[in-house]
KENU-279872 format. One line per field, with one value per residue (C-alpha): residue number from 1; y, z, x. Coordinates in steps of 0.1 Angstrom, whole numbers. Example, Ala and Ser with C-alpha at 12.3 -4.5 7.8 and 13.67 -1.06 7.14 Angstrom:
<pts>
num <- [1|2]
yy <- [-45|-11]
zz <- [78|71]
xx <- [123|137]
</pts>
This chain:
<pts>
num <- [1|2|3|4|5|6|7|8|9|10|11|12|13|14|15|16|17|18|19|20|21|22|23|24|25|26|27|28|29|30|31|32|33|34|35|36|37|38|39|40|41|42|43|44|45|46|47|48|49|50|51|52|53|54|55|56|57|58|59|60|61|62|63|64|65|66|67|68|69|70|71|72|73|74|75|76|77|78|79|80|81|82|83|84|85|86|87|88|89|90|91|92|93|94|95|96|97|98|99|100|101|102|103|104|105|106|107|108|109|110|111|112|113|114|115|116|117|118|119|120|121|122|123|124|125|126|127|128|129|130|131|132|133|134|135|136|137|138|139|140|141|142|143|144|145|146|147|148|149|150|151|152|153|154|155|156|157|158|159|160|161|162|163|164|165|166|167|168|169|170|171|172|173|174|175|176|177|178|179|180|181|182|183|184|185|186|187|188|189|190|191|192|193|194|195|196|197|198|199|200|201|202|203|204|205|206|207|208|209|210|211|212|213|214|215|216|217|218|219|220|221|222|223|224|225|226|227|228|229|230|231|232|233|234|235|236|237|238|239|240|241|242|243|244|245|246|247|248|249|250|251|252|253|254|255|256|257|258|259|260|261|262|263|264|265|266|267|268|269|270|271|272|273|274|275|276|277|278|279|280|281|282|283|284|285|286|287|288|289|290|291|292|293|294|295|296|297|298|299|300|301|302|303|304|305|306|307|308|309|310|311|312|313|314|315|316|317|318|319|320|321|322|323|324|325|326|327|328|329|330|331|332|333|334|335|336|337|338|339|340|341|342|343|344|345|346|347|348|349|350|351|352|353|354|355|356|357|358|359|360|361|362|363|364|365|366|367|368|369|370|371|372|373|374|375|376|377|378|379|380|381|382|383|384|385|386|387|388|389|390|391|392|393|394|395|396|397|398|399|400|401|402|403|404|405|406|407|408|409|410|411|412|413|414|415|416|417|418|419|420|421|422|423|424|425|426|427|428|429|430|431|432|433|434|435|436|437|438|439|440|441|442|443|444|445|446|447|448|449|450|451|452|453|454|455|456|457|458|459|460|461|462|463|464|465|466|467|468|469|470|471|472|473|474|475|476|477|478|479|480|481|482|483|484|485|486|487|488|489|490|491|492|493|494|495|496|497|498|499|500|501|502|503|504|505|506|507|508|509|510|511|512|513|514|515|516|517|518|519|520|521|522|523|524|525|526|527|528|529|530|531|532|533|534|535|536|537|538|539|540|541|542|543|544|545|546|547|548|549|550|551|552|553|554|555|556|557|558|559|560|561|562|563|564|565|566|567|568|569|570|571|572|573|574|575|576|577|578|579|580|581|582|583|584|585|586|587|588|589|590|591|592|593|594|595|596|597|598|599|600|601|602|603|604|605|606|607|608|609|610|611|612|613|614|615|616|617|618|619|620|621|622|623|624|625|626|627|628|629|630|631|632|633|634|635|636|637|638|639|640|641|642|643|644|645|646|647|648|649|650|651|652|653|654|655|656|657|658|659|660|661|662|663|664|665|666|667|668|669|670|671|672|673|674|675|676|677|678|679|680|681|682|683|684|685|686|687|688|689|690|691|692|693|694|695|696|697|698|699|700|701|702|703|704|705|706|707|708|709|710|711|712|713|714|715|716|717|718|719|720|721|722|723|724|725|726|727|728|729|730|731|732|733|734|735|736|737|738|739|740|741|742|743|744|745|746|747|748|749|750|751|752|753|754|755|756|757|758|759|760|761|762|763|764|765|766|767|768|769|770|771|772|773|774|775|776|777|778|779|780|781|782|783|784|785|786|787|788|789|790|791|792|793|794|795|796|797|798|799|800|801|802|803|804|805|806|807|808|809|810|811|812|813|814|815|816|817|818|819|820|821|822|823|824|825|826|827|828|829|830|831|832|833|834|835|836|837|838|839|840|841|842|843|844|845|846|847|848|849|850|851|852|853|854|855|856|857|858|859|860|861|862|863|864|865|866|867|868|869|870|871|872|873|874|875|876|877|878|879|880|881|882|883|884|885|886|887|888|889|890|891|892|893|894|895|896|897|898|899|900|901|902|903|904|905|906|907|908|909|910|911|912|913|914|915|916|917|918|919|920|921|922|923|924|925|926|927|928|929|930|931|932|933|934|935|936|937|938|939|940|941|942|943|944|945|946|947|948|949|950|951|952|953|954|955|956|957|958|959|960|961|962|963|964|965|966|967|968|969|970|971|972|973|974|975|976|977|978|979|980|981|982|983|984|985|986|987|988|989|990|991|992|993|994|995|996|997|998|999|1000|1001|1002|1003|1004|1005|1006|1007|1008|1009|1010|1011|1012|1013|1014|1015|1016|1017|1018|1019|1020|1021|1022|1023|1024|1025|1026|1027|1028|1029|1030|1031|1032|1033|1034|1035|1036|1037|1038|1039|1040|1041|1042|1043|1044|1045]
yy <- [596|620|658|684|706|688|687|662|679|641|604|575|554|519|509|482|481|457|436|446|477|520|530|559|562|599|622|659|679|719|736|715|737|719|686|649|620|580|556|521|488|463|489|488|511|513|510|530|508|507|494|510|550|578|610|639|634|603|564|555|521|516|479|463|432|411|397|420|451|432|440|482|515|545|580|594|631|646|683|686|717|706|668|663|634|626|592|588|557|522|522|486|470|443|439|418|396|364|337|307|279|239|217|183|150|146|108|84|90|85|82|46|37|49|23|23|23|39|74|104|134|169|195|236|254|292|308|343|371|374|342|335|316|283|267|230|227|201|200|234|233|240|212|220|219|190|163|128|115|141|164|198|210|255|250|222|232|199|180|141|115|89|62|69|55|60|85|107|112|146|181|193|229|251|289|314|347|377|416|419|398|362|335|301|272|258|229|213|168|148|119|87|59|30|2|-31|-34|6|9|22|39|17|29|64|71|105|129|124|144|127|131|128|93|83|58|62|46|51|30|29|-1|-2|-30|-40|-72|-90|-71|-46|-39|-16|6|35|61|87|117|98|67|30|17|-12|-31|-19|-21|-2|17|17|53|72|98|69|66|34|17|-15|-22|-46|-69|-48|-21|-2|16|19|41|40|64|99|120|153|138|115|142|149|137|100|84|52|43|20|0|-17|-41|-8|30|55|47|56|82|85|114|122|143|134|165|162|182|216|243|280|301|328|368|378|399|441|446|462|486|485|510|499|494|491|461|450|421|408|383|358|348|311|304|291|254|218|214|246|250|250|283|283|306|300|321|304|276|271|278|308|300|300|325|349|384|374|341|330|337|319|330|366|369|392|418|428|451|451|458|457|419|418|426|404|377|355|330|326|284|274|234|208|176|191|200|234|266|296|337|354|386|410|436|463|476|517|531|573|593|604|628|628|667|686|716|750|788|799|830|829|854|875|864|834|793|786|753|739|710|680|647|621|581|550|519|535|565|597|620|654|685|720|752|792|809|784|781|752|762|724|743|775|775|794|766|725|696|673|638|634|667|696|725|746|781|790|824|840|875|899|885|850|856|843|810|782|743|708|676|643|619|577|563|562|597|628|649|684|708|743|771|810|824|857|868|885|914|917|956|969|1001|1007|1009|1007|1040|1044|1044|1073|1102|1140|1170|1202|1230|1263|1250|1235|1194|1166|1130|1103|1067|1046|1019|996|961|947|984|1010|1019|1056|1074|1094|1115|1119|1123|1094|1108|1115|1149|1170|1185|1220|1244|1244|1205|1197|1157|1150|1109|1105|1136|1151|1186|1210|1247|1251|1232|1242|1226|1216|1193|1159|1137|1103|1108|1077|1067|1053|1029|1013|993|979|948|940|968|992|988|1016|1031|1047|1077|1091|1129|1146|1179|1192|1214|1202|1202|1228|1233|1270|1259|1240|1222|1236|1218|1224|1218|1209|1201|1170|1166|1195|1193|1192|1208|1204|1223|1212|1225|1220|1231|1219|1202|1175|1188|1169|1145|1148|1124|1117|1100|1097|1080|1064|1053|1061|1072|1057|1079|1049|1027|1067|1064|1089|1111|1121|1130|1144|1173|1180|1212|1184|1199|1171|1171|1148|1151|1146|1140|1120|1115|1088|1108|1130|1123|1134|1137|1136|1155|1140|1159|1141|1139|1117|1133|1142|1135|1159|1157|1179|1172|1182|1172|1175|1179|1170|1182|1179|1207|1227|1205|1238|1236|1201|1211|1234|1230|1243|1268|1287|1310|1306|1331|1358|1349|1315|1322|1349|1319|1298|1322|1331|1291|1288|1313|1310|1269|1282|1313|1291|1260|1292|1300|1266|1260|1292|1290|1251|1261|1298|1275|1249|1271|1292|1262|1250|1288|1288|1248|1261|1287|1274|1240|1234|1193|1194|1169|1166|1180|1152|1117|1105|1071|1051|1039|1062|1052|1062|1063|1060|1082|1078|1055|1075|1083|1112|1125|1113|1142|1152|1165|1161|1142|1152|1140|1184|1186|1145|1148|1177|1200|1227|1213|1234|1251|1267|1238|1216|1238|1209|1187|1203|1205|1168|1164|1145|1140|1115|1110|1102|1069|1031|1005|977|949|945|931|933|950|964|983|1018|1001|984|988|984|983|1012|1035|1066|1093|1124|1111|1118|1143|1130|1101|1088|1059|1051|1018|1033|1017|1036|1029|1042|1054|1034|1039|1066|1054|1086|1071|1057|1082|1104|1075|1072|1112|1103|1079|1103|1129|1103|1091|1129|1139|1110|1111|1082|1050|1027|1038|1043|1078|1099|1105|1121|1122|1127|1146|1162|1133|1099|1076|1094|1082|1080|1071|1055|1045|1009|988|958|921|936|923|913|877|862|874|852|828|822|819|792|776|741|752|772|787|811|809|839|833|813|838|839|852|880|886|879|905|932|932|938|961|981|978|993|1023|1028|1023|1040|1073|1066|1071|1100|1114|1107|1087|1050|1025|995|972|960|930|912|920|956|958|968|948|957|931|953|932|974|972|999|1003|1006|998|975|967|938|927|917|894|880|885|883|851|876|892|886|900|919|944|951|951|938|930|917|899|875|908|928|927|925|958|967|939|940|972|998|1009|1017|1028|1033|1005|982|986|971|943|935|942|917|891|903|894|861|857|870|841|815|831|843|818|824|832|804|782|751|773|789|826|824|801|830|852|839|832|867|875|845|855|813|823|820|820|794|805|803|772|788|817|830|829|866|879|856|874|907|887|883|915|931|904|920|917|961|981|999|968|969|984|1018|1005|1035|1004|977|993|998|959|951|969|951|918|894|870|859|819|807|801]
zz <- [-1815|-1815|-1829|-1803|-1834|-1853|-1826|-1832|-1831|-1842|-1834|-1843|-1820|-1815|-1819|-1829|-1865|-1886|-1909|-1948|-1931|-1940|-1910|-1912|-1888|-1882|-1880|-1878|-1871|-1861|-1888|-1917|-1945|-1964|-1945|-1960|-1941|-1943|-1934|-1916|-1914|-1887|-1893|-1935|-1953|-1968|-2003|-2019|-2034|-2035|-2002|-1986|-1997|-1981|-1984|-1972|-1941|-1929|-1934|-1949|-1951|-1979|-1960|-1934|-1942|-1913|-1924|-1938|-1916|-1885|-1867|-1861|-1873|-1876|-1891|-1898|-1903|-1923|-1927|-1968|-1960|-1926|-1927|-1895|-1887|-1859|-1857|-1837|-1814|-1832|-1832|-1840|-1853|-1834|-1865|-1855|-1880|-1883|-1912|-1927|-1936|-1940|-1916|-1919|-1908|-1876|-1868|-1882|-1905|-1935|-1949|-1955|-1914|-1903|-1890|-1870|-1835|-1846|-1824|-1856|-1847|-1870|-1865|-1879|-1894|-1887|-1866|-1858|-1833|-1807|-1806|-1816|-1803|-1827|-1830|-1851|-1874|-1892|-1922|-1910|-1876|-1851|-1823|-1788|-1759|-1734|-1757|-1746|-1776|-1787|-1774|-1786|-1775|-1785|-1772|-1803|-1824|-1824|-1824|-1814|-1825|-1794|-1816|-1850|-1864|-1896|-1871|-1874|-1908|-1925|-1938|-1910|-1909|-1882|-1876|-1856|-1842|-1828|-1825|-1859|-1877|-1885|-1908|-1922|-1930|-1964|-1978|-1947|-1942|-1949|-1934|-1947|-1924|-1942|-1914|-1930|-1904|-1910|-1931|-1964|-1993|-2031|-2044|-2034|-2034|-2061|-2059|-2078|-2096|-2111|-2127|-2101|-2101|-2120|-2097|-2082|-2076|-2048|-2051|-2022|-2015|-1983|-1982|-1943|-1933|-1920|-1937|-1927|-1918|-1947|-1933|-1951|-1935|-1946|-1922|-1897|-1898|-1905|-1940|-1944|-1975|-1977|-2005|-1981|-1962|-1922|-1921|-1948|-1953|-1955|-1995|-2011|-2010|-2015|-2006|-2027|-2015|-2032|-2012|-2034|-2024|-2049|-2045|-2067|-2079|-2062|-2050|-2031|-2002|-2008|-2014|-1993|-1973|-1978|-1958|-1966|-1933|-1929|-1903|-1893|-1866|-1858|-1853|-1869|-1891|-1921|-1933|-1967|-1985|-2005|-2022|-2039|-2055|-2076|-2106|-2115|-2142|-2134|-2158|-2179|-2175|-2207|-2226|-2234|-2273|-2284|-2303|-2323|-2337|-2370|-2375|-2343|-2320|-2294|-2269|-2259|-2225|-2215|-2182|-2180|-2152|-2117|-2120|-2107|-2123|-2139|-2167|-2208|-2231|-2266|-2289|-2319|-2352|-2377|-2355|-2360|-2336|-2338|-2347|-2323|-2350|-2373|-2380|-2356|-2327|-2301|-2269|-2236|-2225|-2245|-2285|-2301|-2330|-2341|-2368|-2366|-2405|-2412|-2418|-2382|-2372|-2362|-2332|-2317|-2296|-2257|-2251|-2214|-2207|-2177|-2174|-2158|-2188|-2214|-2214|-2240|-2241|-2278|-2279|-2307|-2322|-2341|-2360|-2360|-2388|-2391|-2411|-2446|-2465|-2485|-2488|-2470|-2457|-2481|-2482|-2481|-2493|-2468|-2470|-2436|-2422|-2436|-2430|-2439|-2446|-2444|-2446|-2434|-2449|-2440|-2436|-2414|-2402|-2372|-2377|-2368|-2338|-2359|-2338|-2348|-2337|-2348|-2345|-2321|-2297|-2298|-2309|-2298|-2273|-2290|-2295|-2330|-2347|-2350|-2358|-2379|-2383|-2408|-2396|-2421|-2399|-2401|-2393|-2384|-2390|-2403|-2387|-2401|-2368|-2384|-2409|-2393|-2396|-2390|-2383|-2382|-2368|-2373|-2348|-2345|-2317|-2339|-2350|-2360|-2397|-2398|-2419|-2419|-2439|-2438|-2438|-2463|-2451|-2483|-2458|-2465|-2469|-2439|-2419|-2389|-2371|-2379|-2376|-2342|-2359|-2338|-2327|-2316|-2332|-2303|-2319|-2332|-2338|-2356|-2358|-2377|-2384|-2391|-2411|-2417|-2439|-2451|-2475|-2501|-2522|-2502|-2507|-2517|-2490|-2498|-2479|-2489|-2475|-2476|-2497|-2523|-2514|-2520|-2488|-2478|-2488|-2452|-2454|-2472|-2467|-2476|-2472|-2448|-2423|-2427|-2417|-2405|-2402|-2381|-2371|-2375|-2368|-2402|-2406|-2384|-2403|-2421|-2437|-2458|-2453|-2493|-2490|-2528|-2546|-2577|-2563|-2539|-2548|-2517|-2487|-2471|-2434|-2420|-2394|-2380|-2368|-2335|-2333|-2302|-2271|-2249|-2211|-2192|-2152|-2146|-2109|-2086|-2056|-2029|-2001|-1967|-1932|-1905|-1877|-1874|-1875|-1902|-1935|-1963|-1995|-2025|-2061|-2094|-2128|-2163|-2199|-2230|-2262|-2256|-2224|-2201|-2174|-2139|-2120|-2079|-2069|-2034|-2014|-2044|-2049|-2078|-2061|-2077|-2070|-2068|-2041|-2018|-1980|-1981|-1960|-1995|-2026|-2061|-2070|-2105|-2107|-2099|-2072|-2037|-2006|-1974|-1944|-1903|-1917|-1895|-1892|-1917|-1945|-1939|-1972|-2007|-2034|-2068|-2093|-2135|-2160|-2193|-2227|-2257|-2266|-2231|-2193|-2164|-2128|-2095|-2065|-2025|-1995|-1966|-1928|-1903|-1870|-1831|-1822|-1791|-1761|-1745|-1779|-1772|-1734|-1735|-1747|-1780|-1757|-1742|-1759|-1763|-1748|-1777|-1760|-1774|-1809|-1811|-1804|-1827|-1854|-1847|-1855|-1884|-1898|-1890|-1897|-1937|-1943|-1933|-1957|-1983|-1979|-1981|-2013|-2029|-2020|-2040|-2070|-2071|-2057|-2088|-2112|-2102|-2102|-2137|-2151|-2138|-2146|-2181|-2187|-2171|-2176|-2208|-2210|-2175|-2146|-2124|-2091|-2087|-2086|-2114|-2130|-2159|-2148|-2121|-2084|-2051|-2050|-2021|-2025|-1992|-1979|-1977|-1995|-2016|-2029|-2067|-2087|-2098|-2133|-2156|-2187|-2200|-2241|-2246|-2240|-2255|-2285|-2305|-2322|-2297|-2272|-2284|-2247|-2227|-2213|-2239|-2255|-2248|-2259|-2294|-2301|-2303|-2331|-2358|-2391|-2390|-2426|-2424|-2404|-2427|-2406|-2414|-2383|-2351|-2322|-2295|-2276|-2245|-2220|-2239|-2273|-2304|-2300|-2336|-2358|-2384|-2410|-2402|-2423|-2409|-2371|-2368|-2381|-2412|-2417|-2445|-2432|-2399|-2376|-2352|-2322|-2325|-2293|-2298|-2275|-2278|-2247|-2230|-2194|-2176|-2157|-2187|-2207|-2182|-2179|-2215|-2212|-2184|-2199|-2228|-2203|-2191|-2226|-2236|-2206|-2208|-2228|-2220|-2244|-2223|-2228|-2260|-2274|-2276|-2315|-2314|-2312|-2327|-2307|-2337|-2343|-2326|-2319|-2305|-2311|-2298|-2317|-2298|-2309|-2319|-2325|-2354|-2331|-2309|-2275|-2252|-2243|-2273|-2280|-2251|-2257|-2297|-2280|-2257|-2286|-2305|-2342|-2354|-2382|-2353|-2322|-2327|-2310|-2274|-2242|-2228|-2185|-2194|-2226|-2194|-2170|-2198|-2212|-2169|-2167|-2195|-2181|-2143|-2162|-2182|-2149|-2130|-2153|-2149|-2111|-2115|-2130|-2102|-2127|-2120|-2145|-2123|-2150|-2161|-2174|-2203|-2221|-2219|-2231|-2265|-2283|-2306|-2331|-2315|-2282|-2271|-2251|-2243|-2214|-2234|-2220|-2253|-2222|-2240|-2220|-2238|-2260|-2267|-2232|-2212|-2196|-2172|-2162|-2135|-2129|-2095|-2078|-2108|-2132|-2150|-2129|-2138|-2107|-2108|-2110|-2086|-2050|-2020|-2010|-2043|-2054|-2017|-2003|-2045|-2031|-2058|-2060|-2075|-2049|-2065|-2097|-2085|-2072|-2109|-2117|-2099|-2113|-2150|-2144|-2140|-2170|-2188|-2167|-2173|-2213|-2207|-2189|-2171|-2130|-2111|-2137|-2118|-2096|-2105|-2104|-2070|-2051|-2060|-2045|-2014|-2017|-2014|-1990|-1970|-1975|-1990|-2027|-2038|-2071|-2076|-2086|-2126|-2131|-2146|-2128|-2102|-2074|-2066|-2093|-2077|-2039|-2064|-2071|-2032|-2024|-2053|-2031|-1998|-1982|-1972|-2000|-1973|-1973|-2011|-2032|-2057|-2092|-2086|-2068|-2090|-2127|-2102|-2094|-2125|-2138|-2116|-2123|-2132|-2155|-2190|-2188|-2208|-2188]
xx <- [261|234|247|237|238|204|180|149|109|98|113|101|82|75|35|9|-1|-21|-7|-16|-27|-12|15|40|71|75|108|117|144|139|160|152|164|203|188|188|169|176|161|178|164|181|210|204|196|157|155|117|87|56|46|72|89|98|77|95|113|87|89|53|42|8|6|25|43|47|80|92|90|96|128|140|139|157|162|191|192|224|234|247|265|288|285|271|242|223|200|168|162|151|117|102|60|41|22|-9|-16|-44|-37|-57|-46|-60|-69|-47|-51|-24|-35|-34|-5|-29|-69|-62|-56|-89|-109|-142|-136|-99|-90|-89|-74|-78|-55|-62|-31|-48|-23|-19|-6|-19|-34|-70|-96|-109|-142|-145|-177|-190|-214|-219|-230|-205|-191|-206|-175|-180|-195|-182|-172|-149|-120|-109|-74|-70|-40|-25|-56|-67|-99|-99|-123|-123|-140|-153|-176|-194|-219|-191|-194|-190|-167|-145|-137|-122|-127|-107|-109|-85|-83|-78|-106|-127|-111|-124|-98|-94|-89|-109|-113|-142|-149|-162|-157|-178|-194|-210|-227|-247|-269|-261|-280|-285|-319|-329|-365|-364|-399|-426|-452|-484|-518|-548|-559|-524|-505|-468|-443|-414|-378|-360|-336|-303|-277|-262|-241|-266|-290|-309|-347|-366|-401|-422|-440|-465|-462|-448|-470|-464|-475|-490|-502|-540|-568|-592|-578|-596|-583|-600|-571|-544|-536|-542|-507|-485|-450|-430|-406|-378|-382|-407|-440|-465|-498|-529|-554|-533|-554|-552|-548|-519|-498|-473|-436|-429|-397|-382|-369|-330|-319|-296|-274|-260|-258|-284|-317|-308|-336|-340|-372|-387|-423|-456|-476|-504|-497|-515|-516|-532|-556|-531|-538|-551|-531|-538|-539|-505|-495|-460|-439|-430|-388|-381|-375|-399|-401|-436|-437|-460|-456|-459|-489|-484|-480|-467|-438|-439|-451|-431|-439|-439|-456|-477|-491|-513|-511|-475|-444|-425|-387|-369|-342|-353|-365|-394|-382|-392|-363|-374|-413|-405|-418|-390|-393|-358|-373|-415|-427|-464|-472|-462|-499|-519|-529|-505|-512|-492|-489|-484|-481|-476|-487|-518|-527|-523|-535|-537|-539|-544|-529|-533|-504|-514|-478|-482|-463|-457|-486|-478|-493|-527|-534|-506|-522|-520|-517|-546|-570|-605|-633|-639|-673|-674|-665|-630|-615|-578|-575|-549|-555|-532|-528|-507|-519|-534|-555|-536|-545|-544|-538|-541|-518|-523|-493|-480|-505|-533|-568|-586|-606|-613|-653|-644|-628|-642|-618|-633|-630|-605|-584|-601|-599|-628|-627|-664|-663|-636|-617|-596|-569|-573|-544|-521|-502|-513|-495|-511|-492|-504|-493|-495|-475|-449|-444|-457|-459|-463|-469|-480|-503|-503|-538|-548|-578|-597|-617|-653|-664|-676|-674|-649|-666|-701|-717|-742|-780|-787|-768|-771|-762|-762|-785|-766|-730|-703|-703|-694|-707|-682|-683|-652|-646|-623|-624|-597|-589|-596|-634|-643|-673|-697|-729|-761|-794|-818|-847|-826|-827|-796|-775|-780|-750|-742|-735|-701|-689|-648|-633|-662|-664|-701|-694|-722|-713|-735|-764|-803|-840|-838|-802|-830|-831|-817|-784|-770|-731|-722|-689|-684|-650|-645|-641|-668|-693|-714|-728|-748|-754|-783|-775|-808|-789|-814|-810|-815|-802|-774|-789|-785|-794|-815|-816|-790|-790|-771|-758|-782|-783|-817|-824|-842|-872|-879|-882|-853|-856|-829|-838|-831|-841|-831|-837|-830|-844|-859|-878|-848|-863|-849|-840|-823|-802|-798|-768|-760|-787|-820|-847|-878|-909|-930|-916|-905|-910|-946|-914|-899|-914|-909|-919|-932|-905|-882|-872|-867|-884|-872|-900|-892|-858|-833|-792|-798|-805|-775|-749|-750|-782|-772|-798|-798|-807|-811|-827|-822|-788|-771|-770|-759|-759|-751|-749|-756|-748|-777|-760|-786|-784|-797|-820|-809|-819|-834|-858|-870|-879|-898|-935|-952|-977|-937|-921|-881|-861|-849|-809|-816|-834|-807|-776|-790|-801|-760|-750|-773|-762|-721|-720|-738|-711|-686|-693|-707|-668|-651|-665|-661|-625|-622|-637|-614|-581|-589|-595|-567|-544|-561|-552|-513|-507|-520|-499|-464|-471|-493|-481|-467|-474|-508|-502|-533|-520|-540|-555|-559|-597|-610|-608|-598|-560|-535|-508|-483|-506|-533|-567|-565|-603|-611|-613|-647|-651|-679|-678|-706|-712|-712|-676|-665|-693|-688|-662|-682|-662|-630|-636|-603|-611|-604|-572|-546|-568|-567|-538|-533|-560|-558|-579|-594|-593|-561|-568|-571|-583|-566|-580|-601|-577|-601|-626|-622|-643|-645|-649|-635|-600|-582|-550|-546|-518|-517|-505|-484|-483|-453|-428|-407|-429|-456|-478|-471|-489|-508|-530|-566|-587|-626|-650|-685|-701|-726|-713|-698|-677|-659|-659|-648|-617|-612|-603|-582|-559|-561|-544|-521|-506|-503|-483|-458|-431|-400|-393|-408|-441|-464|-471|-501|-502|-535|-569|-602|-628|-651|-672|-684|-671|-642|-603|-572|-544|-517|-478|-476|-447|-440|-441|-474|-481|-456|-477|-482|-446|-440|-461|-447|-415|-423|-432|-418|-422|-389|-403|-428|-402|-371|-339|-347|-355|-323|-324|-304|-328|-358|-340|-340|-380|-386|-362|-379|-412|-399|-381|-415|-433|-411|-416|-454|-452|-428|-459|-485|-501|-515|-524|-544|-541|-506|-495|-476|-511|-508|-471|-453|-424|-410|-379|-358|-371|-379|-404|-428|-460|-496|-534|-552|-572|-590|-610|-646|-630|-594|-580|-618|-602|-575|-602|-631|-663|-665|-684|-704|-666|-646|-609|-578|-578|-547|-523|-544|-530|-559|-560|-571|-594|-608|-612|-610|-575|-549|-520|-480|-478|-507|-484|-452|-478|-486|-455|-440|-471|-453|-419|-434|-450|-421|-404|-427|-436|-469|-484|-518|-511|-523|-532|-545|-571|-600|-611|-631|-606|-578|-604|-602|-563|-564|-586|-565|-532|-522|-521|-487|-471|-447|-404|-399|-377|-347|-354|-322|-336|-318|-350|-373|-367|-373|-409|-413|-410|-432|-461|-451|-489|-483|-477|-454|-432|-428|-403|-404|-399|-366|-356|-366|-349|-317|-321|-328|-302|-275|-281|-257|-277|-267|-279|-306|-336]
</pts>
C-alpha cells in the first residue's frame, strides 16, 4: 500500500502510443533526496534495454513495441534510509499500429484448381489497430465498388470473383489506410486463367524503324479454339490488300495469310501506330500495337577550337545529334578510330586524355551514324605549355631622358601574353611605356624615378613564369631646377641668385658673365650662389651658370638679370561714399623702375579700358572715375600696379547711398533750407569719420596683436584659423574672413625681405648650398617637388633625406599659400606631422625643406602591401595595423586642428610612412603629374574632388570638419589598400553625386562594422554632425581589432 510519508507529484497515466515511435512514463516525488525508483510491468521489474530504459525516475521508450510493451506499468519509490516504499496506480499504453501482409488465395484451395467460370476468393493480410479500411487493385488500377463481376468484404478483408475468366487475369494487391498511416501488401497474387476459346498472342509485332522508300514487315499471329479471326488497323482504319489505294493517305500494303503485314515504299505518311486485332469465340478482342517510324539524323553542332593545358587530364564530349534511331558516336584521328583504352581513348561519347602532351595537338573528328546516314564534325585541339625563358629580364643601367629597354623573351606552344609591373603596379595603361610584340618593355623617356623594381609575367592558359629586373638610372647632368631665364634684382639691395645641378657625380658649379668679362668686386659666387652685396644699375646683364663633372662634361644656363626699383604706391585709393547719380573717383599713383603700369579691377573683374561703359574712365594719371553712379556700382575696387619685376595692389570700397528725399523733390531753381544742408553735411561727415576710425582701429589692433604675438609667442599659435591653400574657412559653423596679406615678390624674393615681418621665418633660413638633389618626385601647384640630401638639417646628424617643395610661380595667391603652408609646418611640433626643417628664400626659386621618411607616401605603401609580388610586399597588413595607421593620422590632424589649421588636401598620397610604420601628415600635393588623376579641374582650380565634402566643393567652405570628411575617405583608402574612391564613377558623376547627396563609398571587405560606422559618421551631410579628431583618435585607440584583413 502507499505510504503516507512518500508523496508523488507526478504519476504515470494511461495514454495512446504509436508502434515504433517514442513515449515516456513520468514518476516524481515531493522529496527526491535518498530515493530509489523502480518500474514494474505486470508486477515484474523492468530491465533496461536500448529500446526501453530508466532516465532519472522516468521510464523512457525509444520505440514502443505493441507486443513487448503491452500490459500494466507501475512506478515504485523506495527511501534508502528508512526503507519505506510507495507505488503509483497502474498505467498502460493504447498502442496504435498498422502492419503490412500478403495477398493469399482463400478459395479454391490451390492455384491448380482455378478453372474458367469458377469462383475465386483472395484475402488481404494487412491488419492494424484501430482497424484500417482496405482497397483492392488489379495491375495498378483500383477496383471500384458496386460491380457485378466481383464483390469486396471489408469485414473479412476479401475480394470475390464470381465467375473468373481470362478477362480477370492480372496482378492483384491490396492497400490499407488508418490514422497511423498507409501501407500496401507484399507477396501479391497473379491470376492467369487459360481459356482456349479466348485469343492468345503467338507472335507479337515489333516496332520498326526504316529508311525512306524501304519496305517494312510486321509479323502477328493469334491462337484459339476454334481458330480466331485477325485484322490490321492503321489510324483505326482497316487495312486490305491494295496496290493503288483510293485514298492517297493509305500506305501500299499486303496482308499475308499467316497474319503478317507488308508495307512497300515507306513514306512519311506511312509512319504511325499499326494495330493487330485478334478475335476468338469468347472473350474480348486482343489488340497488339506496333509503331513504324522513318529513320532520320540531324546536323551536328560545330565545335569551337579548344586550348588544353599540357600534362593534365581532359575530357571532350561529343553530343550525339538528334536522330531515329539514336545515332551511335565515335571519335577518329587521322582516319583511324580512337581506341577504347590507352593514354588517349574513347569512353562512351567522350574523348579522354589521361595526360595530354604536345604531340596530341591536332584535328580530331567526331562521327555520328544511324540508319539514316552519318554526320561528322571537326575539333581542333591546341595543347598549351607553360612558357620557357629565351631571355629573362636583367638588372639594367638606363640613361636619363633617353629610351630604355628591358627584355622579357619567352616561348611556348601558344604565344605567351606578357604583362609588366612597376613597383607591383601594372603599367599597361601608362603612355610613358610601350610593350612590343615579343614582350620587350620600352620606357620612352627614362626619368630618375624610373629607377626601381620591374617585374615581367609571361603567361599562357597552362601557367606563367615571372622575372625581375632592377633599373638603375644614370642621371644626366642637369640643373635642378633650371634657373629662371629672366630674374629681377632690387636696386641697392643685397641679392643672391641660385643655381643648382645634379649628375652621376656631384657637379662643380661656377658663375661667369656671358660676355666673358670678370665679375665686379662686389659680386661673389660660392657653391652655385651668385651674391650681389649691393645691386647697382651696371649689374644688369646676362650671366652664365656652368655645371660640370668629369664623366659628363659641362652644361650651361644663361640668366638675364634685370635691375629694378620695385613698385611702391605714391597715392593709394581710399574708401568713398557718394550719392546715386553723383561722380566717384579713386586715385592711384605708383612709382618704380621700369615705370609701373596701372590697371583697375572692379567687382572681381579686370576693367578693360577698351570695353568700359562711357561713364567709367581710367585717367592718364591712373585715377578711376565713375560718373552717374548707381547702387550696382557699390563694391570693392582694386588698383593693380606692376612692372616686369613685381606687382602690388590696393583695395578700396565704394559705397553708393540714396539722395535725401527733400533734395530729390526740389527743382533746380529752388534753394535747400540751411538746416537740411547742415544735416546732410553732418551725416556724411560722421559716416566718413566713423569709417576712418574703424579702419584706423583695425590696423592698430592688427599691428598690436602681431607685436604681442612676436614678443610673447614667437613660434606660438595663430589666433586665426589658417588654411594650407588659402580660402574662406568655417569656425564653429560661422564664416571667418580670410586674412588678406600682401605677398609681393619684394617680400618673398630677395634677402632684402629680412624685415621685422620675416624675423621668425629667418630663423628657419637654410643654406641652399647644403642641399644635394637626388630625384624629382613630381610637380604640384607651387612647382617641382624633389628629394634631396641635406647637410646639418637636424642637430647631431650629418646628411639626412629631406622633401623639398619649390615655388616656381608668379601667381600672387599661390605665393601667399606657399608662405602660409611654411608658417603652418613651422608652428607644428608633433610626432605624426612632418617638421619644417628650413626655408631657402635668399634667391628664386624659394624652397621649403620638410622632413621625409624612408618608405615614401602612404598610398604607394598601401598599393605595394596589396601586391602579389612577394619580393616587394612587406609583412601583411592586419586590421590592427590598419587601425594603427588611421589612429596616427587622426593624432596628427588633432594637433593641426588644435593649432587652428585646416589641411584641405588630406589623403593617403599626402601622408608619409616609415619602415617602423610611423605615419606623418604631410602635403606633397603632386597634382600636376604623379597623382594628376586624383585631382579634378573645377572653377579654374585643381581640387581633390573624391576626398572633399559637398560644402567644400560647392560653396568653397573649408573647416576642420571638412578635414574630418577627408579623413573618413583616407580610412577607406587604408582598408582597400589604396584604391581610388568611387572607382567605377567618372569625375562628373562623383560631382553630381555630391550635389544630390546620393554618392556613397561601400564598406571595405574585411573592415569591422564598428570602423565602417566611424567612417559613415565622418561623412555626415551636416559638418556639425561629424566627430572631432580627438573623438576619432579616442575611438580608434579603443578599437579591439587584431584580425587579418
